[in-house]
PADOVEX-579993 format. One line per field, with one value per residue: residue number from 1; residue in one letter; x, y, z of N, C-alpha, C in turn. Coordinates in Angstrom, 1 decimal. Example, Ala and Ser with C-alpha at 12.3 -4.5 7.8 and 13.67 -1.06 7.14 Angstrom:
<nodes>
k = (1; 2) .
r = (A; S) .
n.x = (13.2; 12.8) .
n.y = (-5.7; -2.2) .
n.z = (7.8; 7.1) .
ca.x = (12.3; 13.7) .
ca.y = (-4.5; -1.1) .
ca.z = (7.8; 7.1) .
c.x = (13.2; 12.9) .
c.y = (-3.3; 0.0) .
c.z = (7.8; 7.9) .
</nodes>
This chain:
<nodes>
k = (1; 2; 3; 4; 5; 6; 7; 8; 9; 10; 11; 12; 13; 14; 15; 16; 17; 18; 19; 20; 21; 22; 23; 24; 25; 26; 27; 28; 29; 30; 31; 32; 33; 34; 35; 36; 37; 38; 39; 40; 41; 42; 43; 44; 45; 46; 47; 48; 49; 50; 51; 52; 53; 54; 55; 56; 57; 58; 59; 60; 61; 62; 63; 64; 65; 66; 67; 68; 69; 70; 71; 72; 73; 74; 75; 76; 77; 78; 79; 80; 81; 82; 83; 84; 85; 86; 87; 88; 89; 90; 91; 92; 93; 94; 95; 96; 97; 98; 99; 100; 101; 102; 103; 104; 105; 106; 107; 108; 109; 110; 111; 112; 113; 114; 115; 116; 117; 118; 119; 120; 121; 122; 123; 124; 125; 126; 127; 128; 129; 130; 131; 132; 133; 134; 135; 136; 137; 138; 139; 140; 141; 142; 143; 144; 145; 146; 147; 148; 149; 150; 151; 152; 153; 154; 155; 156; 157; 158; 159; 160; 161; 162; 163; 164; 165; 166; 167; 168; 169; 170; 171; 172; 173; 174; 175; 176; 177; 178; 179; 180; 181; 182; 183; 184; 185; 186; 187; 188; 189; 190; 191; 192; 193; 194; 195; 196; 197; 198; 199; 200; 201; 202; 203; 204; 205; 206; 207; 208; 209; 210; 211; 212; 213; 214; 215; 216; 217; 218; 219; 220; 221; 222; 223; 224; 225; 226; 227; 228; 229; 230; 231; 232; 233; 234; 235; 236; 237; 238; 239; 240; 241; 242; 243; 244) .
r = (M; S; A; E; F; G; G; R; S; G; L; Q; G; K; L; T; Q; W; L; R; A; G; R; R; P; K; E; T; A; G; D; G; D; R; E; A; L; L; L; A; A; A; D; A; G; L; P; L; A; P; A; A; Y; P; S; G; Y; R; C; S; C; D; R; V; G; C; P; T; P; A; R; H; P; V; S; F; A; W; Q; T; Q; S; T; T; D; R; A; Q; I; E; R; W; A; R; H; Q; P; Q; T; N; F; I; T; A; T; G; M; V; H; D; V; L; D; V; P; L; D; A; G; R; G; A; L; E; R; L; L; A; D; G; V; E; V; G; P; V; A; E; S; D; D; G; R; L; L; F; F; T; L; T; R; G; T; P; E; D; E; D; E; W; W; P; C; E; L; D; C; H; P; E; T; M; D; E; H; P; G; L; R; W; H; C; R; G; S; Y; V; L; V; P; P; A; R; L; P; G; E; D; Q; T; V; H; W; V; R; G; P; E; H; P; L; P; D; P; L; S; L; L; E; A; L; T; E; A; C; A; R; Y; A; G; E; E; P; D; H; M; G; A; A; W; P; L; R; H) .
n.x = (-91.8; -93.4; -96.0; -95.4; -92.7; -91.7; -94.1; -96.2; -98.8; -100.9; -100.2; -100.4; -103.1; -103.6; -102.3; -103.3; -104.7; -102.5; -101.1; -102.9; -103.2; -100.8; -98.9; -96.3; -95.1; -92.6; -89.5; -88.2; -85.8; -84.2; -81.1; -81.4; -83.6; -82.7; -80.6; -82.1; -83.7; -81.8; -80.8; -83.1; -83.4; -81.1; -81.8; -83.8; -82.3; -80.9; -77.9; -75.6; -73.6; -71.3; -72.0; -71.4; -72.3; -74.5; -72.8; -73.6; -74.7; -73.2; -71.1; -69.8; -67.5; -64.1; -64.1; -63.8; -66.5; -68.4; -70.4; -72.6; -73.6; -73.5; -74.7; -73.3; -71.1; -68.5; -66.2; -64.2; -64.4; -67.0; -68.7; -67.8; -67.6; -70.2; -72.7; -74.8; -74.4; -75.2; -73.7; -71.5; -72.8; -74.0; -71.6; -70.6; -72.8; -72.8; -70.2; -70.0; -72.0; -73.2; -73.2; -74.6; -76.1; -75.6; -77.3; -76.2; -77.1; -78.3; -77.4; -79.0; -81.3; -82.9; -83.6; -86.2; -86.4; -88.1; -89.6; -91.1; -93.9; -94.8; -94.3; -95.9; -98.5; -98.3; -97.9; -100.3; -102.1; -101.1; -101.5; -104.2; -105.0; -104.3; -101.8; -98.8; -96.7; -93.4; -91.0; -90.9; -89.3; -89.0; -87.4; -86.4; -85.4; -87.1; -87.8; -89.1; -88.5; -88.7; -88.2; -87.1; -86.9; -83.8; -82.8; -80.4; -78.4; -77.9; -77.0; -75.4; -72.7; -72.6; -75.1; -75.5; -76.6; -75.1; -75.4; -74.4; -75.3; -77.7; -77.9; -75.4; -74.6; -73.4; -74.2; -76.9; -78.6; -78.8; -80.8; -83.8; -86.2; -87.4; -85.2; -83.2; -81.8; -79.3; -76.9; -73.8; -74.7; -76.2; -78.3; -79.3; -80.2; -83.0; -82.9; -81.8; -79.9; -80.1; -78.4; -79.3; -82.1; -83.8; -84.1; -84.6; -84.2; -86.7; -88.7; -91.7; -93.1; -92.0; -89.0; -90.0; -91.8; -92.2; -89.9; -90.8; -91.1; -89.5; -90.8; -93.5; -94.1; -93.2; -94.7; -96.7; -95.1; -93.6; -95.6; -96.7; -94.5; -94.3; -96.7; -96.1; -94.1; -95.4; -95.5; -96.0; -96.0; -93.3; -92.9; -91.6; -89.4; -87.8; -84.9; -84.6; -83.2; -83.6; -83.8; -82.8) .
n.y = (-16.3; -13.8; -11.5; -9.0; -7.7; -8.5; -9.5; -7.9; -8.3; -7.4; -4.8; -3.0; -2.6; -1.2; 1.1; 3.6; 4.4; 4.8; 6.8; 9.0; 9.4; 10.2; 8.5; 6.0; 2.9; 1.0; -0.6; -2.7; -4.2; -7.1; -8.9; -11.3; -10.6; -8.4; -9.4; -11.0; -9.2; -7.7; -9.7; -10.3; -7.9; -8.1; -10.4; -9.3; -8.0; -5.7; -4.2; -4.4; -2.7; -2.2; 0.4; 3.5; 4.0; 5.2; 6.9; 7.6; 10.9; 11.3; 10.3; 7.1; 7.1; 8.5; 11.1; 14.5; 16.6; 15.2; 15.2; 13.7; 12.0; 8.6; 7.8; 7.1; 5.1; 2.9; 2.3; 3.6; 2.3; 1.5; 1.2; -0.9; -2.8; -3.3; -5.7; -8.6; -11.0; -13.5; -14.9; -13.2; -10.9; -12.0; -12.5; -9.8; -8.7; -10.3; -10.0; -7.3; -6.0; -3.6; -2.0; 0.0; -0.4; 0.5; 0.8; 0.6; 2.7; 2.9; 0.7; -1.8; -0.7; 2.5; 5.3; 7.3; 10.0; 11.7; 14.6; 13.7; 14.3; 15.0; 12.7; 10.8; 11.7; 11.3; 8.6; 7.5; 8.4; 7.1; 4.4; 4.3; 4.8; 2.5; 2.1; 0.3; 0.2; 0.0; -1.2; 0.8; 3.0; 4.5; 7.3; 8.5; 11.1; 12.6; 11.8; 10.0; 7.1; 5.9; 2.9; 2.0; 0.5; 0.9; 3.6; 4.2; 2.8; 2.6; 1.2; 2.8; 4.6; 7.4; 8.1; 7.8; 8.9; 10.6; 10.7; 13.0; 15.1; 15.7; 15.5; 15.0; 12.5; 13.7; 16.3; 16.5; 17.9; 20.3; 20.0; 20.0; 19.1; 16.7; 14.0; 12.2; 9.3; 7.8; 6.5; 6.4; 7.1; 6.4; 5.0; 4.6; 1.3; -0.3; -2.5; 0.5; 2.7; 6.0; 9.0; 10.2; 9.8; 6.8; 6.9; 5.9; 4.1; 2.5; -0.1; 0.7; -0.5; -3.6; -5.2; -7.3; -6.4; -5.9; -4.0; -0.9; 0.9; 4.0; 6.2; 5.7; 6.6; 9.2; 11.5; 11.8; 12.1; 14.4; 16.3; 16.1; 17.0; 19.6; 20.7; 20.5; 22.2; 24.5; 25.4; 25.6; 22.6; 21.8; 20.3; 20.3; 21.9; 20.4; 18.5; 15.3; 11.9; 10.5; 8.1; 8.5) .
n.z = (122.5; 124.4; 123.5; 124.5; 126.5; 129.9; 131.0; 130.3; 128.9; 126.2; 125.9; 123.7; 123.4; 125.7; 125.4; 124.5; 126.8; 128.6; 127.2; 127.2; 129.9; 130.6; 131.6; 131.7; 130.6; 132.2; 131.9; 134.3; 134.6; 135.8; 136.1; 134.6; 133.0; 131.7; 130.1; 128.5; 127.1; 125.7; 124.0; 122.6; 121.2; 119.6; 118.2; 116.6; 114.8; 115.5; 115.7; 118.4; 120.9; 123.7; 126.0; 127.9; 131.3; 134.0; 136.7; 139.6; 139.3; 137.2; 134.4; 133.6; 132.2; 131.7; 130.8; 131.2; 131.9; 130.2; 127.4; 126.8; 129.0; 130.0; 127.7; 125.4; 123.3; 124.5; 123.1; 120.5; 118.2; 117.8; 115.6; 114.0; 116.0; 116.8; 116.9; 116.2; 117.3; 119.4; 121.4; 121.8; 122.8; 125.1; 126.6; 126.9; 128.4; 130.8; 131.8; 132.1; 134.0; 134.7; 132.5; 129.9; 126.6; 123.2; 120.0; 116.8; 114.2; 110.7; 109.6; 109.7; 110.6; 111.2; 113.4; 114.4; 116.2; 118.6; 120.4; 123.6; 124.2; 121.6; 120.3; 121.7; 120.9; 118.2; 118.0; 119.1; 117.2; 114.9; 115.5; 115.8; 113.2; 112.0; 111.1; 110.6; 113.1; 114.3; 116.7; 119.6; 121.8; 125.0; 126.4; 129.5; 129.5; 128.0; 125.4; 122.5; 120.8; 117.6; 116.0; 112.8; 109.5; 107.7; 105.5; 104.7; 103.3; 100.4; 97.2; 95.7; 96.8; 96.9; 97.5; 100.1; 103.2; 105.6; 109.2; 110.3; 108.7; 109.6; 112.6; 115.1; 117.4; 119.7; 119.5; 119.9; 121.5; 120.3; 118.5; 118.9; 117.8; 115.5; 115.2; 112.9; 113.1; 111.4; 109.2; 110.8; 113.4; 116.6; 119.2; 122.6; 123.6; 125.0; 127.9; 129.5; 131.6; 132.8; 133.9; 137.2; 139.4; 139.1; 136.3; 133.0; 129.9; 128.1; 126.7; 124.9; 122.9; 122.0; 120.5; 119.0; 117.2; 113.7; 111.7; 110.4; 107.2; 107.2; 106.0; 106.3; 108.7; 108.9; 108.1; 110.1; 112.3; 111.8; 111.6; 114.2; 115.7; 114.7; 115.7; 118.4; 118.7; 118.1; 115.4; 111.8; 109.9; 107.8; 105.2; 102.7; 103.1; 104.8; 105.0; 104.3; 104.7; 102.0; 99.5; 96.1) .
ca.x = (-91.7; -94.7; -96.3; -94.7; -91.8; -92.0; -95.4; -97.2; -99.5; -102.0; -99.8; -100.8; -104.5; -103.7; -101.4; -104.0; -104.9; -101.3; -100.8; -103.8; -103.0; -99.4; -98.2; -95.4; -94.7; -91.2; -88.8; -87.4; -85.2; -83.2; -80.0; -81.9; -84.5; -81.8; -79.9; -83.2; -84.1; -80.7; -80.8; -84.3; -83.1; -80.2; -82.5; -84.5; -81.4; -80.3; -76.5; -75.4; -72.2; -71.4; -72.0; -71.2; -73.5; -74.4; -72.1; -74.3; -75.3; -72.2; -70.9; -68.8; -66.3; -63.2; -64.1; -64.3; -67.6; -68.9; -71.6; -73.7; -73.3; -74.2; -75.4; -72.3; -70.3; -67.2; -65.2; -64.2; -64.6; -68.3; -69.5; -67.3; -67.8; -71.6; -73.0; -76.0; -74.0; -75.7; -72.6; -70.7; -73.7; -74.1; -70.4; -70.6; -73.8; -72.4; -69.0; -70.2; -73.4; -73.7; -73.1; -75.7; -75.8; -76.1; -77.5; -75.7; -78.2; -77.9; -76.9; -80.2; -82.4; -82.8; -84.4; -86.8; -86.3; -88.9; -90.0; -92.0; -95.3; -95.1; -94.3; -97.1; -99.6; -98.2; -98.1; -101.7; -102.7; -100.7; -102.1; -105.7; -105.1; -104.0; -100.4; -97.9; -95.7; -92.5; -90.5; -90.8; -88.7; -89.2; -86.3; -86.9; -85.0; -88.1; -87.8; -89.7; -87.7; -89.4; -87.3; -87.6; -85.9; -82.9; -82.8; -79.1; -77.4; -78.1; -75.9; -74.5; -72.1; -72.8; -76.5; -75.6; -76.9; -74.6; -76.2; -73.9; -76.0; -78.9; -77.4; -74.5; -75.0; -72.9; -74.8; -78.3; -79.3; -79.0; -81.8; -84.9; -87.3; -87.2; -83.8; -83.2; -80.6; -79.1; -75.5; -72.9; -75.3; -76.6; -79.2; -79.4; -81.3; -83.5; -83.0; -80.6; -80.1; -79.6; -78.0; -80.4; -82.8; -84.8; -84.2; -84.2; -84.7; -87.4; -89.6; -93.1; -93.4; -90.8; -88.4; -90.7; -92.6; -91.4; -89.4; -91.6; -90.5; -89.6; -91.7; -94.8; -94.3; -92.6; -95.7; -97.3; -94.1; -93.2; -96.8; -96.8; -93.4; -94.6; -97.7; -95.5; -93.3; -96.2; -95.2; -96.6; -95.1; -92.6; -92.5; -90.8; -88.1; -86.9; -84.0; -84.6; -82.4; -84.4; -83.0; -83.2) .
ca.y = (-15.0; -13.1; -10.3; -7.9; -8.2; -8.2; -10.0; -6.9; -8.7; -6.5; -3.4; -2.2; -2.3; -0.3; 2.2; 4.8; 4.9; 5.3; 8.1; 10.0; 9.6; 10.7; 7.5; 5.3; 1.6; 1.0; -1.9; -2.8; -5.5; -7.7; -9.4; -12.2; -9.9; -7.5; -10.1; -11.5; -8.0; -7.4; -10.8; -10.1; -6.8; -8.6; -11.3; -8.5; -7.4; -4.5; -4.5; -3.8; -2.5; -1.7; 1.9; 4.0; 3.9; 6.3; 6.7; 8.7; 11.8; 11.5; 9.2; 6.1; 7.4; 9.4; 12.3; 15.6; 17.3; 14.4; 15.9; 12.7; 11.0; 7.3; 7.6; 6.9; 3.9; 2.9; 2.1; 4.4; 1.3; 1.0; 0.8; -2.2; -3.6; -3.6; -7.1; -9.3; -12.3; -13.8; -15.3; -12.0; -10.0; -12.6; -12.2; -8.4; -8.5; -10.9; -9.5; -5.9; -6.0; -2.2; -1.2; 0.2; -0.8; 1.3; 0.1; 1.4; 2.9; 3.1; -0.6; -2.5; 0.1; 3.9; 5.6; 8.6; 10.4; 12.9; 14.9; 12.8; 14.7; 14.9; 11.2; 10.1; 12.0; 10.7; 7.1; 7.3; 8.6; 6.0; 3.1; 4.5; 4.8; 1.2; 2.1; -0.7; 0.8; -1.0; -1.0; 2.1; 3.1; 5.8; 7.7; 9.4; 12.4; 13.3; 11.5; 8.8; 6.6; 5.0; 2.1; 1.7; 0.1; 2.0; 4.0; 4.7; 1.9; 2.3; 0.6; 3.9; 5.2; 8.8; 8.4; 7.6; 10.1; 10.4; 11.3; 14.4; 16.1; 16.0; 15.8; 14.1; 12.1; 14.6; 17.6; 16.3; 19.0; 21.5; 19.6; 19.6; 18.5; 15.4; 13.6; 11.0; 8.6; 6.9; 6.1; 7.2; 7.4; 5.3; 5.3; 3.6; 0.3; -0.8; -1.6; 1.3; 3.6; 7.4; 9.7; 10.6; 8.8; 6.0; 7.4; 4.7; 3.9; 1.3; -0.4; 0.8; -1.6; -4.3; -5.4; -8.3; -5.8; -5.7; -2.6; -0.4; 1.9; 5.3; 7.1; 5.5; 7.3; 10.5; 12.6; 11.9; 12.6; 15.8; 17.2; 16.2; 17.9; 21.0; 21.1; 20.5; 23.5; 25.7; 25.8; 24.8; 21.6; 22.2; 19.0; 20.6; 22.5; 19.5; 17.6; 13.9; 11.0; 9.7; 7.6; 9.1) .
ca.z = (123.2; 124.5; 122.7; 125.2; 127.6; 131.3; 131.3; 130.1; 127.7; 125.9; 126.1; 122.6; 123.7; 126.8; 125.1; 124.5; 128.2; 129.1; 126.6; 127.7; 131.3; 130.8; 132.3; 130.8; 131.1; 132.4; 132.1; 135.6; 134.3; 136.6; 135.3; 133.6; 132.1; 131.0; 129.1; 127.5; 126.3; 124.8; 123.0; 121.8; 120.3; 118.6; 117.3; 115.7; 113.8; 116.0; 116.2; 119.7; 121.4; 125.0; 126.2; 129.2; 132.3; 135.0; 138.0; 140.3; 138.3; 136.2; 133.4; 134.0; 131.4; 132.4; 130.1; 132.0; 131.3; 129.2; 126.8; 126.7; 130.1; 130.0; 126.4; 124.3; 123.3; 125.3; 122.2; 119.3; 117.1; 118.0; 114.4; 113.6; 117.1; 116.9; 116.5; 116.7; 117.7; 120.7; 122.3; 122.2; 123.6; 126.4; 127.3; 127.4; 129.4; 132.0; 132.3; 132.4; 134.4; 134.8; 131.2; 128.9; 125.2; 122.1; 118.8; 115.7; 113.2; 109.4; 109.1; 109.4; 111.1; 111.6; 114.5; 114.3; 117.6; 118.7; 121.8; 124.2; 124.0; 120.2; 119.9; 122.2; 120.1; 116.9; 118.2; 119.3; 115.8; 113.9; 115.9; 115.5; 111.8; 111.6; 110.5; 111.2; 113.9; 114.8; 118.0; 120.1; 123.1; 125.6; 127.2; 130.5; 129.3; 127.3; 124.0; 122.1; 119.7; 116.7; 115.2; 111.4; 108.5; 107.3; 104.1; 104.6; 102.7; 99.0; 96.5; 95.3; 98.0; 96.9; 98.0; 101.6; 104.0; 107.0; 110.3; 110.6; 107.9; 110.4; 113.9; 115.6; 118.8; 120.7; 119.4; 119.7; 122.2; 119.4; 117.6; 119.9; 117.1; 115.0; 114.8; 112.1; 113.4; 110.3; 109.1; 111.7; 114.6; 117.5; 120.3; 123.6; 123.4; 126.3; 129.0; 129.8; 132.7; 132.6; 135.2; 137.9; 140.1; 138.4; 134.9; 132.2; 128.5; 128.2; 125.5; 124.9; 122.0; 122.0; 119.2; 118.2; 116.1; 112.5; 111.4; 109.2; 106.4; 108.0; 105.4; 106.7; 110.0; 108.9; 108.1; 111.4; 113.3; 111.5; 112.0; 115.7; 116.2; 114.4; 116.7; 119.7; 118.7; 117.7; 114.1; 110.7; 109.4; 106.6; 104.5; 101.5; 103.5; 105.6; 104.2; 104.8; 104.1; 101.1; 98.3; 94.8) .
c.x = (-93.1; -94.8; -95.6; -93.8; -92.3; -93.4; -96.5; -98.0; -100.6; -101.6; -100.3; -102.3; -104.6; -102.9; -102.1; -104.3; -103.7; -100.9; -101.6; -103.6; -101.6; -98.5; -97.3; -95.1; -93.2; -90.7; -88.0; -86.7; -84.1; -82.1; -80.5; -82.7; -83.7; -81.2; -81.0; -83.6; -83.1; -80.7; -82.0; -84.0; -82.1; -80.9; -83.3; -83.7; -80.8; -78.9; -76.2; -73.9; -72.3; -71.3; -71.7; -72.5; -73.4; -73.6; -72.6; -75.0; -74.3; -72.1; -69.8; -67.5; -65.4; -63.1; -64.6; -65.4; -68.2; -70.2; -72.8; -73.5; -74.2; -75.0; -74.5; -71.6; -69.0; -66.0; -65.3; -64.5; -66.0; -69.0; -69.1; -67.5; -69.2; -71.9; -74.3; -75.7; -74.4; -74.6; -71.8; -71.5; -73.8; -72.8; -70.3; -71.6; -73.4; -71.2; -69.0; -71.6; -74.0; -73.8; -74.4; -75.2; -76.4; -76.4; -77.1; -76.8; -77.5; -77.3; -78.1; -81.4; -82.0; -83.7; -84.9; -87.1; -87.0; -89.2; -91.1; -93.5; -95.7; -95.2; -95.5; -98.3; -99.5; -98.4; -99.6; -102.4; -102.4; -101.4; -103.6; -105.9; -104.8; -102.6; -99.6; -96.7; -94.7; -92.2; -90.5; -90.3; -88.9; -88.0; -86.8; -86.3; -85.9; -88.1; -88.5; -89.0; -88.5; -88.3; -87.9; -86.5; -85.0; -83.1; -81.4; -78.1; -77.7; -76.9; -74.9; -74.0; -72.4; -74.2; -76.6; -75.8; -76.3; -75.4; -75.7; -74.6; -77.3; -78.4; -76.4; -74.9; -74.6; -73.5; -76.3; -79.1; -79.6; -80.2; -83.0; -86.1; -87.0; -85.7; -83.9; -81.9; -80.4; -77.6; -74.7; -73.5; -75.6; -77.6; -79.0; -80.5; -81.7; -83.0; -81.7; -81.0; -79.5; -79.2; -79.3; -81.2; -83.9; -85.1; -83.7; -84.6; -85.4; -88.4; -91.0; -93.7; -92.1; -90.2; -89.0; -91.5; -91.7; -91.1; -90.2; -90.7; -90.6; -90.6; -93.1; -95.1; -94.0; -93.6; -96.3; -96.4; -93.8; -94.4; -96.9; -95.7; -93.7; -95.7; -97.1; -94.7; -94.1; -95.9; -96.0; -95.6; -94.6; -92.0; -91.5; -89.4; -87.2; -86.1; -83.9; -83.7; -83.1; -83.5; -83.7; -83.8) .
c.y = (-14.3; -11.9; -9.1; -8.4; -7.9; -8.7; -9.0; -7.2; -7.6; -5.1; -2.5; -1.7; -1.3; 1.0; 3.5; 5.3; 5.4; 6.7; 9.2; 10.4; 10.2; 9.8; 6.8; 4.0; 1.6; -0.4; -1.8; -4.1; -5.9; -8.2; -10.3; -11.5; -9.0; -8.2; -10.6; -10.4; -7.7; -8.4; -10.7; -9.0; -7.3; -9.5; -10.6; -7.8; -6.1; -4.8; -3.7; -3.7; -1.9; -0.1; 2.2; 3.8; 5.0; 5.9; 7.9; 9.6; 12.1; 10.3; 8.3; 6.3; 8.4; 10.8; 13.4; 16.4; 16.5; 15.0; 15.0; 11.6; 9.8; 7.0; 7.3; 5.6; 4.0; 2.8; 3.1; 3.6; 0.8; 0.5; -0.6; -3.2; -4.1; -4.9; -7.6; -10.7; -12.5; -14.1; -14.1; -11.1; -10.6; -12.4; -10.8; -8.2; -9.1; -10.4; -8.0; -5.6; -4.6; -1.5; -1.1; -0.3; 0.2; 0.3; 1.0; 1.5; 3.0; 1.8; -1.5; -1.6; 1.6; 4.1; 7.1; 9.0; 11.7; 13.3; 14.0; 13.1; 14.6; 13.5; 10.5; 10.4; 11.4; 9.2; 6.8; 7.4; 7.5; 4.7; 3.2; 4.4; 3.4; 1.1; 1.0; 0.1; -0.2; -0.8; 0.5; 2.1; 4.5; 6.1; 8.7; 10.8; 13.2; 13.0; 10.2; 8.3; 5.6; 4.2; 1.7; 1.0; 1.2; 2.3; 4.6; 3.9; 1.6; 1.7; 1.7; 4.6; 6.7; 9.1; 8.2; 8.9; 10.0; 11.2; 12.8; 15.5; 16.5; 16.4; 14.7; 13.7; 13.0; 16.0; 17.5; 17.4; 20.2; 21.2; 19.1; 18.9; 17.1; 15.1; 12.3; 10.4; 7.6; 6.5; 7.0; 7.5; 6.2; 5.9; 4.2; 2.6; -0.2; -2.2; -0.8; 2.2; 4.9; 8.0; 10.2; 9.5; 8.1; 6.5; 6.2; 5.0; 2.6; 1.1; 0.0; -0.2; -2.3; -4.6; -6.6; -7.8; -5.6; -4.3; -2.1; 0.5; 3.2; 6.2; 6.9; 6.2; 8.8; 11.6; 12.9; 12.5; 14.0; 16.7; 17.3; 17.1; 19.3; 21.5; 21.3; 21.8; 24.7; 26.2; 25.0; 23.8; 22.0; 20.9; 19.2; 21.1; 21.6; 18.7; 16.2; 13.0; 10.0; 9.3; 8.2; 7.9) .
c.z = (123.2; 123.7; 123.2; 126.3; 128.9; 131.7; 131.1; 128.9; 127.5; 126.0; 125.0; 122.9; 124.8; 126.5; 125.1; 125.9; 128.8; 128.6; 127.1; 129.2; 131.6; 131.5; 131.3; 131.4; 131.1; 132.5; 133.5; 135.5; 135.3; 135.6; 134.2; 132.5; 131.2; 129.8; 128.0; 126.6; 125.3; 123.7; 122.1; 120.7; 119.2; 117.7; 116.3; 114.7; 114.2; 116.4; 117.4; 120.0; 122.8; 125.0; 127.6; 130.1; 133.3; 136.3; 138.9; 139.3; 137.2; 135.3; 133.9; 133.2; 132.2; 131.7; 131.0; 131.2; 130.1; 128.7; 126.8; 127.7; 130.0; 128.7; 125.2; 124.4; 124.1; 124.4; 121.0; 118.1; 117.2; 116.8; 113.9; 114.7; 117.2; 116.2; 116.9; 117.2; 119.2; 121.8; 122.8; 123.1; 125.0; 127.2; 127.8; 128.6; 130.8; 132.6; 132.7; 132.8; 134.6; 133.5; 130.5; 127.6; 124.3; 120.9; 117.7; 114.6; 111.8; 108.8; 108.7; 109.7; 111.2; 112.8; 114.3; 115.8; 117.8; 120.2; 122.3; 123.9; 122.5; 119.8; 120.5; 121.3; 118.7; 117.0; 118.3; 117.9; 114.9; 114.3; 115.6; 114.0; 111.2; 110.9; 111.3; 111.8; 114.4; 116.3; 118.4; 121.5; 123.7; 126.5; 128.2; 130.5; 128.4; 125.8; 123.7; 120.8; 118.9; 115.8; 113.9; 110.6; 108.1; 105.8; 103.8; 103.9; 101.3; 98.3; 96.1; 96.6; 98.1; 97.4; 99.5; 102.3; 105.4; 108.0; 110.5; 109.8; 108.7; 111.8; 114.3; 117.0; 119.9; 120.6; 119.3; 120.5; 121.4; 118.4; 118.4; 119.2; 116.7; 114.7; 114.1; 112.3; 112.2; 110.4; 110.0; 113.0; 115.4; 118.5; 121.3; 123.3; 124.8; 126.6; 129.3; 130.9; 132.4; 133.9; 135.9; 138.5; 139.3; 137.0; 134.0; 130.7; 128.5; 127.0; 125.9; 124.0; 121.7; 120.6; 118.4; 117.1; 114.9; 112.3; 110.2; 108.4; 107.1; 107.3; 105.8; 108.0; 109.9; 108.9; 109.4; 112.4; 113.1; 111.9; 113.5; 116.2; 115.9; 115.4; 118.0; 119.8; 118.4; 116.4; 113.1; 110.2; 108.0; 105.9; 103.4; 102.0; 104.3; 104.6; 104.9; 104.1; 103.2; 100.0; 97.0; 93.9) .
</nodes>
C-alpha cells in the first residue's frame, strides 16, 4: 500500500502548504477506490458498520427531521454489528453502493473531533514538533478528526467513560469545541458523502498511520480550540476520559 491513498504520494510533506493555503485534499473515490479505502480502514483495526447516505439535501433514512442526516448508522445494533471482517465489509460495500460507513469508537480507537481551523493549526504544530500523528480525516461540515488509540476499555468496568458524558452523536451541535468520541459513539469513516453539493469526509492522513495515544495530541488540540474560540485553555477544568 502506498504511503497515501489516491496516488497522492508525499502528502505529509505538502500538508503545511495546504493548511496555509486553506486548501484541502479530497478523496474522489470510485467504487473500487471506495472499497479499497474501507478495507484499509478495517485492516487498521477500525470496526465499520453501514450508515445512512445523502438523498439530495436530506437523509436516506425515513426519520422526519433527521438530526444527523447521512451521518448515523442504519441499524440500532451498530455497536455489535461493527466489524473489521473483510468479507462482510466487501458484501456491504458491493450490495449498498451508496451507503456511508461509520466506525464505532471506544473499542480499538477513539476520535478527537475539533473545528477545522483549530485542527489545521494543531496538526501543523504537531507535525512541526515531530509528534507522531495518526490518521486524520476532514469533514466538509467544518471538522477535523484525529484518530487515536482508545482509553475507554479499562479492565474495571467502573472506569469506562461513556461518550454521553461528553457528547452524544445526535447532540454534537451543542458541543462546538473539542469532542472526544469514545465508548458509545461513532464517526463517519472516509470516503463518505454529506448532504449538499460535493460535500465529503476524506482522509488527510490515511489509516496506514499508527494510532497514537490521545494524550500526546490533547494539549495541542485543546490549546488550538481555545485560541479558535478566543478563550484561555482550561486543562484542569476539562473532564477527559482518562484512566485512573
